[in-house]
C-alpha positions in Angstrom: 21.0 -6.3 36.4 20.2 -7.1 40.0 18.1 -4.6 41.8 16.6 -3.0 38.7 12.8 -3.2 38.2 9.7 -1.3 37.2 8.1 0.8 39.9 5.3 1.9 37.6 3.9 1.0 34.2 1.3 2.3 31.8 -0.3 1.1 28.6 0.0 3.9 26.1 -1.2 2.2 22.9 1.7 3.7 21.0 5.4 3.0 20.9 7.4 5.1 23.5 10.1 7.1 21.8 11.4 9.4 24.5 11.1 10.1 28.2 12.2 13.4 29.7 12.1 14.3 33.4 11.5 17.9 34.5 14.8 19.4 35.7 13.1 22.2 37.7 13.7 22.0 41.4 10.5 20.8 43.1 9.1 19.3 39.9 11.5 16.4 39.5 8.6 13.9 39.8 7.0 15.0 36.6 7.9 13.5 33.2 6.8 13.7 29.6 6.7 10.7 27.3 6.8 11.1 23.5 4.9 8.3 21.7 4.4 7.5 18.0 2.9 4.9 15.8 3.6 4.3 12.1 0.4 3.9 9.9 -0.2 3.3 6.3 -1.1 6.4 4.2 -4.5 5.8 2.8 -3.7 8.2 -0.1 -0.7 5.9 -1.1 -2.7 2.7 -1.2 -1.2 0.3 -3.8 2.1 2.3 -4.0 5.1 0.1 -3.5 7.4 1.2 -0.7 5.1 4.1 0.2 6.3 6.0 3.2 4.4 5.5 6.4 2.6 8.2 8.3 3.9 8.9 11.8 1.2 9.9 14.3 2.1 10.8 17.8 1.2 11.9 21.3 2.7 13.5 24.3 1.7 12.1 27.7 2.5 14.0 31.0 2.9 12.0 34.2 3.3 12.9 37.8 5.1 10.1 39.6 5.8 11.2 43.2 8.1 9.0 45.3 6.4 6.6 47.7 7.5 6.1 51.3 8.8 2.5 50.6 11.3 3.6 48.0 
């Protein structure tokens, strides 16, 4: 797609699952990112096809528009 590109990036350490922007007037430049990572369950060591543990985080970002946008 022409004209599409990143204006901001962040290294989160986890896989990004969802991004939601604030719908409240005056706060549209705030977003929350849901992150998760699948990890082996230490209690299920040696169990074939053991389910993974999902650990996660929520990150909140304030991304105000810049003058050159």
